[in-house]
C-alpha beads as a LAMMPS data file, in Angstrom:
LAMMPS data file: protein, C-alpha beads

439 atoms
438 bonds

1 atom types
1 bond types

-500.0 500.0 xlo xhi
-500.0 500.0 ylo yhi
-500.0 500.0 zlo zhi

Masses

1 110.0

Atoms # bond

1 1 1 -216.939 177.322 385.682
2 1 1 -220.543 176.404 385.654
3 1 1 -223.263 175.551 387.889
4 1 1 -226.080 173.070 387.420
5 1 1 -229.517 173.951 388.416
6 1 1 -232.195 172.117 390.235
7 1 1 -233.232 170.154 386.987
8 1 1 -229.879 169.205 386.312
9 1 1 -229.139 172.090 383.457
10 1 1 -225.950 173.454 383.204
11 1 1 -225.152 177.541 383.522
12 1 1 -221.895 178.525 381.879
13 1 1 -219.737 181.115 383.423
14 1 1 -221.789 181.334 386.809
15 1 1 -220.597 180.759 390.574
16 1 1 -222.957 179.898 393.190
17 1 1 -222.770 183.602 393.841
18 1 1 -224.128 184.669 390.797
19 1 1 -226.374 182.008 389.804
20 1 1 -228.445 182.952 393.252
21 1 1 -229.760 186.397 391.811
22 1 1 -230.288 184.841 388.522
23 1 1 -232.619 182.340 390.030
24 1 1 -234.161 184.776 391.622
25 1 1 -234.709 186.891 388.481
26 1 1 -236.163 183.605 386.854
27 1 1 -238.686 183.112 389.918
28 1 1 -239.927 187.063 389.639
29 1 1 -240.592 186.752 385.890
30 1 1 -242.803 183.092 386.443
31 1 1 -244.698 185.646 388.910
32 1 1 -244.334 188.777 387.074
33 1 1 -243.354 190.409 390.305
34 1 1 -240.437 192.278 391.826
35 1 1 -237.394 193.542 389.531
36 1 1 -235.901 190.821 387.353
37 1 1 -233.850 193.211 385.501
38 1 1 -232.107 194.519 388.834
39 1 1 -231.732 190.498 390.171
40 1 1 -230.075 189.613 386.720
41 1 1 -227.627 192.868 387.062
42 1 1 -226.621 191.484 390.019
43 1 1 -225.755 188.142 388.590
44 1 1 -223.740 189.670 385.865
45 1 1 -221.812 191.888 388.229
46 1 1 -221.039 188.954 390.224
47 1 1 -219.992 186.633 386.604
48 1 1 -219.323 188.631 384.008
49 1 1 -218.958 185.512 381.990
50 1 1 -222.468 184.075 382.556
51 1 1 -223.919 183.480 379.576
52 1 1 -227.318 183.134 380.294
53 1 1 -227.932 186.240 382.677
54 1 1 -226.779 188.046 379.549
55 1 1 -229.144 186.322 377.586
56 1 1 -232.237 186.606 380.215
57 1 1 -231.575 190.237 380.468
58 1 1 -231.918 190.482 376.846
59 1 1 -234.969 188.708 376.538
60 1 1 -236.584 191.186 379.167
61 1 1 -235.874 194.018 377.035
62 1 1 -236.533 192.345 373.640
63 1 1 -240.242 191.719 374.943
64 1 1 -240.688 195.233 376.054
65 1 1 -242.069 196.211 372.537
66 1 1 -240.013 199.705 373.187
67 1 1 -237.435 200.619 370.518
68 1 1 -235.042 201.692 373.170
69 1 1 -235.504 198.568 375.253
70 1 1 -234.782 196.903 371.678
71 1 1 -231.017 198.676 371.767
72 1 1 -230.517 197.074 375.376
73 1 1 -231.595 193.531 373.975
74 1 1 -229.175 194.004 371.159
75 1 1 -226.464 194.948 373.442
76 1 1 -226.961 191.798 375.438
77 1 1 -226.655 189.662 372.576
78 1 1 -223.308 191.452 371.683
79 1 1 -222.113 190.525 375.404
80 1 1 -223.493 187.151 375.259
81 1 1 -222.070 186.265 371.857
82 1 1 -218.463 185.526 372.603
83 1 1 -218.850 183.420 375.936
84 1 1 -218.281 179.966 376.522
85 1 1 -221.867 178.270 376.337
86 1 1 -223.333 174.930 375.970
87 1 1 -225.581 173.444 372.924
88 1 1 -228.457 174.881 374.722
89 1 1 -226.845 178.010 375.851
90 1 1 -225.891 178.846 372.218
91 1 1 -229.107 178.201 370.852
92 1 1 -230.767 180.786 373.454
93 1 1 -228.298 183.258 372.031
94 1 1 -229.185 183.010 368.752
95 1 1 -232.934 182.885 369.878
96 1 1 -231.899 186.442 371.526
97 1 1 -230.233 187.817 368.476
98 1 1 -233.311 187.193 366.286
99 1 1 -236.003 188.812 368.821
100 1 1 -233.494 191.520 369.042
101 1 1 -233.379 191.823 365.158
102 1 1 -236.970 192.047 364.963
103 1 1 -237.519 188.533 363.873
104 1 1 -239.861 187.042 366.146
105 1 1 -241.249 183.988 364.792
106 1 1 -237.547 182.481 364.213
107 1 1 -236.565 183.357 367.869
108 1 1 -240.156 181.681 368.860
109 1 1 -238.733 178.413 366.632
110 1 1 -235.397 178.271 368.074
111 1 1 -237.033 178.220 371.859
112 1 1 -239.497 175.443 370.246
113 1 1 -236.402 173.080 369.618
114 1 1 -234.521 174.098 372.905
115 1 1 -238.061 173.052 374.878
116 1 1 -238.292 169.872 372.737
117 1 1 -234.669 168.742 373.981
118 1 1 -234.942 170.228 377.300
119 1 1 -238.355 170.367 378.407
120 1 1 -237.249 171.745 382.213
121 1 1 -235.732 174.699 380.584
122 1 1 -238.152 177.074 382.097
123 1 1 -236.622 180.222 380.350
124 1 1 -237.174 178.680 376.910
125 1 1 -240.838 177.621 377.640
126 1 1 -241.594 180.810 379.274
127 1 1 -239.873 183.309 376.644
128 1 1 -241.294 181.010 373.766
129 1 1 -244.725 181.558 375.360
130 1 1 -244.571 185.135 375.714
131 1 1 -243.251 185.504 371.919
132 1 1 -246.440 183.318 371.326
133 1 1 -248.399 185.772 372.809
134 1 1 -246.961 188.641 371.053
135 1 1 -247.295 187.292 367.591
136 1 1 -250.859 186.186 368.318
137 1 1 -250.208 182.269 368.037
138 1 1 -252.933 180.649 369.757
139 1 1 -252.007 176.869 368.941
140 1 1 -248.379 177.464 370.130
141 1 1 -249.177 179.097 373.173
142 1 1 -251.094 175.857 374.081
143 1 1 -248.820 172.999 372.448
144 1 1 -245.564 174.686 373.238
145 1 1 -246.190 173.873 376.839
146 1 1 -248.196 170.912 376.445
147 1 1 -245.290 169.255 374.724
148 1 1 -243.201 170.026 377.821
149 1 1 -246.068 169.463 380.767
150 1 1 -245.305 165.598 381.252
151 1 1 -241.664 166.044 382.170
152 1 1 -243.224 168.503 385.176
153 1 1 -244.540 167.819 388.094
154 1 1 -245.652 169.431 391.612
155 1 1 -243.146 170.321 393.947
156 1 1 -240.745 171.336 390.841
157 1 1 -239.719 174.891 391.263
158 1 1 -241.284 176.847 388.615
159 1 1 -244.512 174.265 387.832
160 1 1 -247.337 176.843 388.829
161 1 1 -245.779 178.972 385.975
162 1 1 -245.916 176.003 383.550
163 1 1 -249.504 175.134 384.792
164 1 1 -250.408 178.891 384.447
165 1 1 -249.117 179.010 381.046
166 1 1 -250.634 175.902 379.675
167 1 1 -253.932 177.282 381.032
168 1 1 -253.634 180.605 379.089
169 1 1 -252.887 178.603 375.869
170 1 1 -255.819 176.190 376.435
171 1 1 -258.023 179.314 377.037
172 1 1 -257.118 181.061 373.875
173 1 1 -257.635 177.861 372.208
174 1 1 -261.152 177.748 373.345
175 1 1 -260.696 174.948 375.790
176 1 1 -262.372 176.846 378.778
177 1 1 -263.258 174.312 381.547
178 1 1 -259.287 172.781 381.203
179 1 1 -257.890 176.529 380.936
180 1 1 -259.897 177.580 384.226
181 1 1 -258.937 174.390 386.045
182 1 1 -255.334 174.617 385.509
183 1 1 -254.993 178.486 386.172
184 1 1 -256.544 177.857 389.492
185 1 1 -254.266 174.705 390.467
186 1 1 -251.310 177.379 389.418
187 1 1 -252.889 179.853 392.027
188 1 1 -253.164 177.371 394.865
189 1 1 -249.375 176.678 394.658
190 1 1 -248.400 180.068 394.176
191 1 1 -250.748 183.151 394.744
192 1 1 -248.774 185.590 393.491
193 1 1 -248.691 184.335 389.892
194 1 1 -249.993 187.130 388.169
195 1 1 -250.064 185.118 384.433
196 1 1 -252.159 182.511 385.958
197 1 1 -254.127 184.878 387.266
198 1 1 -254.918 186.636 384.081
199 1 1 -255.550 183.365 382.661
200 1 1 -258.505 182.480 384.672
201 1 1 -259.718 186.140 384.189
202 1 1 -259.669 185.522 380.275
203 1 1 -261.495 182.601 380.691
204 1 1 -264.462 184.401 382.768
205 1 1 -264.390 187.165 380.081
206 1 1 -264.746 184.979 376.658
207 1 1 -267.598 183.293 378.403
208 1 1 -268.997 186.483 379.544
209 1 1 -269.083 185.642 383.315
210 1 1 -268.755 188.891 384.668
211 1 1 -269.960 188.849 388.354
212 1 1 -267.524 185.335 388.458
213 1 1 -264.787 187.489 386.891
214 1 1 -265.271 190.351 389.483
215 1 1 -265.039 188.182 392.427
216 1 1 -262.207 186.114 391.213
217 1 1 -260.336 189.410 390.694
218 1 1 -261.673 190.953 394.138
219 1 1 -260.577 188.037 396.381
220 1 1 -257.330 188.444 396.836
221 1 1 -256.070 191.452 395.278
222 1 1 -252.812 192.010 397.279
223 1 1 -251.598 188.755 395.725
224 1 1 -251.564 189.855 392.268
225 1 1 -250.801 193.374 392.756
226 1 1 -247.682 193.703 395.288
227 1 1 -244.520 194.384 393.442
228 1 1 -245.977 193.362 390.136
229 1 1 -245.104 194.720 386.730
230 1 1 -248.221 192.812 385.285
231 1 1 -250.685 194.448 387.746
232 1 1 -252.013 197.072 385.391
233 1 1 -253.050 194.330 382.896
234 1 1 -254.765 192.667 385.424
235 1 1 -256.556 195.641 386.771
236 1 1 -257.547 196.260 382.898
237 1 1 -259.194 192.813 383.127
238 1 1 -261.217 193.697 385.954
239 1 1 -262.413 196.842 384.041
240 1 1 -263.446 194.598 381.387
241 1 1 -265.811 193.095 383.251
242 1 1 -267.205 196.078 384.639
243 1 1 -267.534 197.388 381.134
244 1 1 -269.877 194.665 379.755
245 1 1 -272.070 195.129 382.643
246 1 1 -272.176 198.919 381.665
247 1 1 -270.928 200.014 384.993
248 1 1 -269.254 202.937 383.396
249 1 1 -268.052 204.751 386.842
250 1 1 -266.554 201.851 388.192
251 1 1 -264.603 201.729 384.770
252 1 1 -263.735 205.255 385.090
253 1 1 -262.467 204.686 388.898
254 1 1 -260.416 201.972 387.686
255 1 1 -259.131 203.901 385.069
256 1 1 -258.517 207.060 387.241
257 1 1 -256.882 204.429 390.377
258 1 1 -254.745 201.448 389.368
259 1 1 -254.823 201.316 385.308
260 1 1 -253.686 204.730 384.546
261 1 1 -253.466 207.045 387.731
262 1 1 -249.459 206.789 387.594
263 1 1 -249.675 208.084 383.965
264 1 1 -246.912 205.261 383.059
265 1 1 -245.092 205.847 379.827
266 1 1 -244.696 202.050 379.217
267 1 1 -246.089 200.844 375.999
268 1 1 -247.388 197.840 377.764
269 1 1 -249.677 199.701 380.168
270 1 1 -250.484 202.554 377.576
271 1 1 -251.866 199.813 375.519
272 1 1 -254.665 198.994 378.303
273 1 1 -255.114 202.364 378.903
274 1 1 -256.186 203.204 375.259
275 1 1 -257.726 199.868 375.294
276 1 1 -260.393 200.953 378.220
277 1 1 -260.676 204.376 377.184
278 1 1 -261.369 203.751 373.469
279 1 1 -264.290 200.969 374.536
280 1 1 -265.668 203.843 376.505
281 1 1 -265.392 206.185 373.472
282 1 1 -267.400 203.601 371.211
283 1 1 -270.184 203.362 373.668
284 1 1 -270.252 207.228 373.805
285 1 1 -268.768 208.085 377.071
286 1 1 -267.046 211.370 377.542
287 1 1 -263.203 210.531 378.858
288 1 1 -262.707 214.233 379.306
289 1 1 -259.215 215.169 379.658
290 1 1 -258.083 211.759 380.375
291 1 1 -257.279 211.394 376.507
292 1 1 -254.962 214.434 376.059
293 1 1 -253.082 213.369 379.169
294 1 1 -252.802 209.525 377.405
295 1 1 -251.879 210.768 374.118
296 1 1 -249.320 213.232 375.458
297 1 1 -247.261 209.807 376.423
298 1 1 -248.051 207.982 373.348
299 1 1 -246.588 211.079 371.391
300 1 1 -242.711 210.308 371.781
301 1 1 -243.225 207.005 370.500
302 1 1 -245.468 207.833 367.461
303 1 1 -242.413 207.622 365.181
304 1 1 -241.048 204.212 366.539
305 1 1 -243.131 202.201 364.030
306 1 1 -241.849 198.922 365.726
307 1 1 -245.018 197.068 366.907
308 1 1 -247.952 197.478 365.177
309 1 1 -250.139 196.381 367.962
310 1 1 -248.896 199.377 369.974
311 1 1 -249.319 201.449 366.826
312 1 1 -253.134 200.762 366.634
313 1 1 -253.735 201.918 370.483
314 1 1 -251.393 204.822 370.106
315 1 1 -253.894 206.021 367.081
316 1 1 -256.674 205.514 369.344
317 1 1 -255.287 208.210 371.841
318 1 1 -254.416 210.387 369.332
319 1 1 -258.143 210.420 367.925
320 1 1 -259.596 210.705 371.231
321 1 1 -257.664 213.688 372.263
322 1 1 -258.233 215.175 368.554
323 1 1 -254.382 215.247 367.803
324 1 1 -253.805 215.274 364.000
325 1 1 -249.893 215.907 363.928
326 1 1 -248.632 212.275 365.896
327 1 1 -251.375 210.931 364.067
328 1 1 -249.504 211.599 360.839
329 1 1 -246.126 210.756 362.276
330 1 1 -247.326 207.283 363.317
331 1 1 -248.903 206.628 359.833
332 1 1 -245.626 207.669 358.221
333 1 1 -243.461 205.488 360.305
334 1 1 -245.901 202.721 359.765
335 1 1 -245.131 202.792 356.138
336 1 1 -241.481 203.097 356.510
337 1 1 -242.014 199.746 358.918
338 1 1 -243.719 198.208 355.721
339 1 1 -240.489 198.703 353.717
340 1 1 -238.534 196.583 356.607
341 1 1 -237.513 193.110 356.446
342 1 1 -238.431 191.943 360.076
343 1 1 -241.444 190.428 361.163
344 1 1 -243.256 193.592 362.122
345 1 1 -243.354 194.870 358.430
346 1 1 -245.770 191.606 358.162
347 1 1 -247.775 192.703 361.353
348 1 1 -248.295 196.194 360.050
349 1 1 -249.014 195.306 356.443
350 1 1 -251.346 192.532 357.018
351 1 1 -253.357 193.895 360.326
352 1 1 -251.480 197.096 362.119
353 1 1 -251.776 199.304 359.171
354 1 1 -255.415 199.243 357.816
355 1 1 -256.595 198.791 361.520
356 1 1 -254.865 202.157 362.528
357 1 1 -256.317 203.790 359.332
358 1 1 -259.693 202.561 360.469
359 1 1 -259.253 204.037 363.863
360 1 1 -258.571 207.398 362.455
361 1 1 -261.342 207.188 359.662
362 1 1 -263.528 206.232 362.949
363 1 1 -262.129 209.874 364.407
364 1 1 -263.187 211.202 361.192
365 1 1 -266.689 209.891 361.613
366 1 1 -266.079 208.125 358.027
367 1 1 -267.711 205.213 359.236
368 1 1 -268.130 203.343 356.188
369 1 1 -264.520 203.805 355.612
370 1 1 -263.841 202.002 359.199
371 1 1 -266.171 199.374 358.289
372 1 1 -264.527 198.684 354.902
373 1 1 -260.720 198.625 356.136
374 1 1 -261.548 196.351 359.094
375 1 1 -263.644 193.647 357.650
376 1 1 -260.926 192.413 355.720
377 1 1 -258.521 191.583 358.346
378 1 1 -260.984 190.440 361.146
379 1 1 -260.012 186.703 360.302
380 1 1 -256.043 187.355 360.415
381 1 1 -255.838 190.169 363.307
382 1 1 -254.163 187.078 365.617
383 1 1 -250.878 187.911 362.977
384 1 1 -250.377 190.973 365.010
385 1 1 -250.474 190.125 368.467
386 1 1 -252.367 190.159 371.423
387 1 1 -254.909 187.865 373.098
388 1 1 -258.586 187.410 372.112
389 1 1 -259.929 189.722 374.899
390 1 1 -257.616 192.345 373.526
391 1 1 -258.370 191.817 369.706
392 1 1 -262.197 192.252 370.882
393 1 1 -261.641 195.828 370.469
394 1 1 -261.483 195.487 366.774
395 1 1 -264.950 193.493 366.748
396 1 1 -266.451 196.358 368.647
397 1 1 -264.901 199.127 366.556
398 1 1 -266.486 197.488 363.411
399 1 1 -269.927 196.711 364.967
400 1 1 -269.991 200.439 366.562
401 1 1 -269.098 201.664 362.830
402 1 1 -271.646 199.717 361.096
403 1 1 -274.311 201.039 363.567
404 1 1 -273.513 204.651 363.166
405 1 1 -272.926 204.312 359.225
406 1 1 -276.861 203.267 359.465
407 1 1 -276.209 199.980 357.868
408 1 1 -278.891 197.939 359.612
409 1 1 -278.064 194.616 357.611
410 1 1 -274.464 194.587 358.407
411 1 1 -275.451 195.656 362.153
412 1 1 -277.609 192.661 362.774
413 1 1 -275.490 190.441 361.105
414 1 1 -272.177 191.442 363.470
415 1 1 -274.224 191.435 366.250
416 1 1 -276.113 188.239 365.713
417 1 1 -272.669 186.929 365.608
418 1 1 -271.274 188.178 368.844
419 1 1 -274.456 187.158 370.631
420 1 1 -274.344 183.300 369.364
421 1 1 -270.013 183.629 370.952
422 1 1 -271.060 185.820 373.660
423 1 1 -274.593 184.835 374.788
424 1 1 -274.720 186.369 378.411
425 1 1 -272.922 189.586 377.562
426 1 1 -275.345 192.498 378.539
427 1 1 -273.074 194.314 376.047
428 1 1 -274.106 191.908 373.009
429 1 1 -277.606 192.574 374.407
430 1 1 -277.389 196.167 374.063
431 1 1 -275.878 195.845 370.776
432 1 1 -278.219 193.730 369.455
433 1 1 -281.119 196.073 370.326
434 1 1 -279.281 199.040 368.731
435 1 1 -278.983 197.065 365.549
436 1 1 -282.572 195.903 365.698
437 1 1 -283.590 199.344 365.883
438 1 1 -281.874 200.210 362.635
439 1 1 -284.278 200.213 359.401

Bonds

1 1 1 2
2 1 2 3
3 1 3 4
4 1 4 5
5 1 5 6
6 1 6 7
7 1 7 8
8 1 8 9
9 1 9 10
10 1 10 11
11 1 11 12
12 1 12 13
13 1 13 14
14 1 14 15
15 1 15 16
16 1 16 17
17 1 17 18
18 1 18 19
19 1 19 20
20 1 20 21
21 1 21 22
22 1 22 23
23 1 23 24
24 1 24 25
25 1 25 26
26 1 26 27
27 1 27 28
28 1 28 29
29 1 29 30
30 1 30 31
31 1 31 32
32 1 32 33
33 1 33 34
34 1 34 35
35 1 35 36
36 1 36 37
37 1 37 38
38 1 38 39
39 1 39 40
40 1 40 41
41 1 41 42
42 1 42 43
43 1 43 44
44 1 44 45
45 1 45 46
46 1 46 47
47 1 47 48
48 1 48 49
49 1 49 50
50 1 50 51
51 1 51 52
52 1 52 53
53 1 53 54
54 1 54 55
55 1 55 56
56 1 56 57
57 1 57 58
58 1 58 59
59 1 59 60
60 1 60 61
61 1 61 62
62 1 62 63
63 1 63 64
64 1 64 65
65 1 65 66
66 1 66 67
67 1 67 68
68 1 68 69
69 1 69 70
70 1 70 71
71 1 71 72
72 1 72 73
73 1 73 74
74 1 74 75
75 1 75 76
76 1 76 77
77 1 77 78
78 1 78 79
79 1 79 80
80 1 80 81
81 1 81 82
82 1 82 83
83 1 83 84
84 1 84 85
85 1 85 86
86 1 86 87
87 1 87 88
88 1 88 89
89 1 89 90
90 1 90 91
91 1 91 92
92 1 92 93
93 1 93 94
94 1 94 95
95 1 95 96
96 1 96 97
97 1 97 98
98 1 98 99
99 1 99 100
100 1 100 101
101 1 101 102
102 1 102 103
103 1 103 104
104 1 104 105
105 1 105 106
106 1 106 107
107 1 107 108
108 1 108 109
109 1 109 110
110 1 110 111
111 1 111 112
112 1 112 113
113 1 113 114
114 1 114 115
115 1 115 116
116 1 116 117
117 1 117 118
118 1 118 119
119 1 119 120
120 1 120 121
121 1 121 122
122 1 122 123
123 1 123 124
124 1 124 125
125 1 125 126
126 1 126 127
127 1 127 128
128 1 128 129
129 1 129 130
130 1 130 131
131 1 131 132
132 1 132 133
133 1 133 134
134 1 134 135
135 1 135 136
136 1 136 137
137 1 137 138
138 1 138 139
139 1 139 140
140 1 140 141
141 1 141 142
142 1 142 143
143 1 143 144
144 1 144 145
145 1 145 146
146 1 146 147
147 1 147 148
148 1 148 149
149 1 149 150
150 1 150 151
151 1 151 152
152 1 152 153
153 1 153 154
154 1 154 155
155 1 155 156
156 1 156 157
157 1 157 158
158 1 158 159
159 1 159 160
160 1 160 161
161 1 161 162
162 1 162 163
163 1 163 164
164 1 164 165
165 1 165 166
166 1 166 167
167 1 167 168
168 1 168 169
169 1 169 170
170 1 170 171
171 1 171 172
172 1 172 173
173 1 173 174
174 1 174 175
175 1 175 176
176 1 176 177
177 1 177 178
178 1 178 179
179 1 179 180
180 1 180 181
181 1 181 182
182 1 182 183
183 1 183 184
184 1 184 185
185 1 185 186
186 1 186 187
187 1 187 188
188 1 188 189
189 1 189 190
190 1 190 191
191 1 191 192
192 1 192 193
193 1 193 194
194 1 194 195
195 1 195 196
196 1 196 197
197 1 197 198
198 1 198 199
199 1 199 200
200 1 200 201
201 1 201 202
202 1 202 203
203 1 203 204
204 1 204 205
205 1 205 206
206 1 206 207
207 1 207 208
208 1 208 209
209 1 209 210
210 1 210 211
211 1 211 212
212 1 212 213
213 1 213 214
214 1 214 215
215 1 215 216
216 1 216 217
217 1 217 218
218 1 218 219
219 1 219 220
220 1 220 221
221 1 221 222
222 1 222 223
223 1 223 224
224 1 224 225
225 1 225 226
226 1 226 227
227 1 227 228
228 1 228 229
229 1 229 230
230 1 230 231
231 1 231 232
232 1 232 233
233 1 233 234
234 1 234 235
235 1 235 236
236 1 236 237
237 1 237 238
238 1 238 239
239 1 239 240
240 1 240 241
241 1 241 242
242 1 242 243
243 1 243 244
244 1 244 245
245 1 245 246
246 1 246 247
247 1 247 248
248 1 248 249
249 1 249 250
250 1 250 251
251 1 251 252
252 1 252 253
253 1 253 254
254 1 254 255
255 1 255 256
256 1 256 257
257 1 257 258
258 1 258 259
259 1 259 260
260 1 260 261
261 1 261 262
262 1 262 263
263 1 263 264
264 1 264 265
265 1 265 266
266 1 266 267
267 1 267 268
268 1 268 269
269 1 269 270
270 1 270 271
271 1 271 272
272 1 272 273
273 1 273 274
274 1 274 275
275 1 275 276
276 1 276 277
277 1 277 278
278 1 278 279
279 1 279 280
280 1 280 281
281 1 281 282
282 1 282 283
283 1 283 284
284 1 284 285
285 1 285 286
286 1 286 287
287 1 287 288
288 1 288 289
289 1 289 290
290 1 290 291
291 1 291 292
292 1 292 293
293 1 293 294
294 1 294 295
295 1 295 296
296 1 296 297
297 1 297 298
298 1 298 299
299 1 299 300
300 1 300 301
301 1 301 302
302 1 302 303
303 1 303 304
304 1 304 305
305 1 305 306
306 1 306 307
307 1 307 308
308 1 308 309
309 1 309 310
310 1 310 311
311 1 311 312
312 1 312 313
313 1 313 314
314 1 314 315
315 1 315 316
316 1 316 317
317 1 317 318
318 1 318 319
319 1 319 320
320 1 320 321
321 1 321 322
322 1 322 323
323 1 323 324
324 1 324 325
325 1 325 326
326 1 326 327
327 1 327 328
328 1 328 329
329 1 329 330
330 1 330 331
331 1 331 332
332 1 332 333
333 1 333 334
334 1 334 335
335 1 335 336
336 1 336 337
337 1 337 338
338 1 338 339
339 1 339 340
340 1 340 341
341 1 341 342
342 1 342 343
343 1 343 344
344 1 344 345
345 1 345 346
346 1 346 347
347 1 347 348
348 1 348 349
349 1 349 350
350 1 350 351
351 1 351 352
352 1 352 353
353 1 353 354
354 1 354 355
355 1 355 356
356 1 356 357
357 1 357 358
358 1 358 359
359 1 359 360
360 1 360 361
361 1 361 362
362 1 362 363
363 1 363 364
364 1 364 365
365 1 365 366
366 1 366 367
367 1 367 368
368 1 368 369
369 1 369 370
370 1 370 371
371 1 371 372
372 1 372 373
373 1 373 374
374 1 374 375
375 1 375 376
376 1 376 377
377 1 377 378
378 1 378 379
379 1 379 380
380 1 380 381
381 1 381 382
382 1 382 383
383 1 383 384
384 1 384 385
385 1 385 386
386 1 386 387
387 1 387 388
388 1 388 389
389 1 389 390
390 1 390 391
391 1 391 392
392 1 392 393
393 1 393 394
394 1 394 395
395 1 395 396
396 1 396 397
397 1 397 398
398 1 398 399
399 1 399 400
400 1 400 401
401 1 401 402
402 1 402 403
403 1 403 404
404 1 404 405
405 1 405 406
406 1 406 407
407 1 407 408
408 1 408 409
409 1 409 410
410 1 410 411
411 1 411 412
412 1 412 413
413 1 413 414
414 1 414 415
415 1 415 416
416 1 416 417
417 1 417 418
418 1 418 419
419 1 419 420
420 1 420 421
421 1 421 422
422 1 422 423
423 1 423 424
424 1 424 425
425 1 425 426
426 1 426 427
427 1 427 428
428 1 428 429
429 1 429 430
430 1 430 431
431 1 431 432
432 1 432 433
433 1 433 434
434 1 434 435
435 1 435 436
436 1 436 437
437 1 437 438
438 1 438 439
């Protein structure tokens, strides 16, 4: 039993009744809306032997960066392994096995080959693209999609998602004009494409176009918030524009509302919450009891040690809330993680552990130590994932530490560097004035 999709790709073990909810799950992920897990579960219930349904569910959980979710991804891999599959599907099963085992780079490489042979395999493109994001691989964020783009054209199902992914890859490689053009084109096709919406926001963030960014996000928020599981991150992008303008009250209102009003326990949402509160913390803004509420949700994850990018943001919350015990648990988990043989061992060793220690040192007001720990990792910080906009918090922490340490020469050097990269940023100007005031 098999079904062919609109592109002629075969799906083993699927009937029309099972393929319909599977297709819905793919469309939901392409827009970051709805409940793709629920949709793919319906496909599996209809067709237990539908190999790509098991793989797709495994991908959803494997990308969640949560220890409990990884266990589900492994179970999906085990379920898919004995099922009848084509060569393309076998490669997907293998990629899922590597992802579930923490071998992000190997999973990305296999999906790279799948997309080279089958450029219309939308799942191979999107999951590969997400892995490129989680591993901070800007070059592949662009090139994985660029290789396939000539095979796609307007009118094809999912074309908007390919444009949106290409837009984000171009943005991460600094090709801002083309990134914005493609991102806007994707939204014209599908206004609910949260990833394309966020790609354009990234362009405006990197170009310090705060007013343009606010207008872009405020123009049609219903499109990118309705049933969207990327909405917290996109609200975070809006908060960044207000933050750069020094509009602290607006940032706090967004935090208390759509960013963390519901106090999510999902790591992906808590990362955004930590990131915005830490930026305010660097600026001397008292977040009140917000830190304690956020840290309480990070605490059960302190010992996970499964994704270094999350660890750094958890430490921000523990420092903000003044909690020593979970901070120690977190550092112990990182030391254990560095003894592993998965990719997170390297993420943690190269970037995550020194950065987490630097954040702790900042909390201890040991600003010179913060500087010493961050300076060697700045140029390789992409290795532990995230985007340029997310990793900007590393530079901001370094600058603030240099200012507070009274290191005028370093502070002036760092703020001059930032002013060159972000000349239209009010925050850049503020930091430069503070650096100039140091003797």
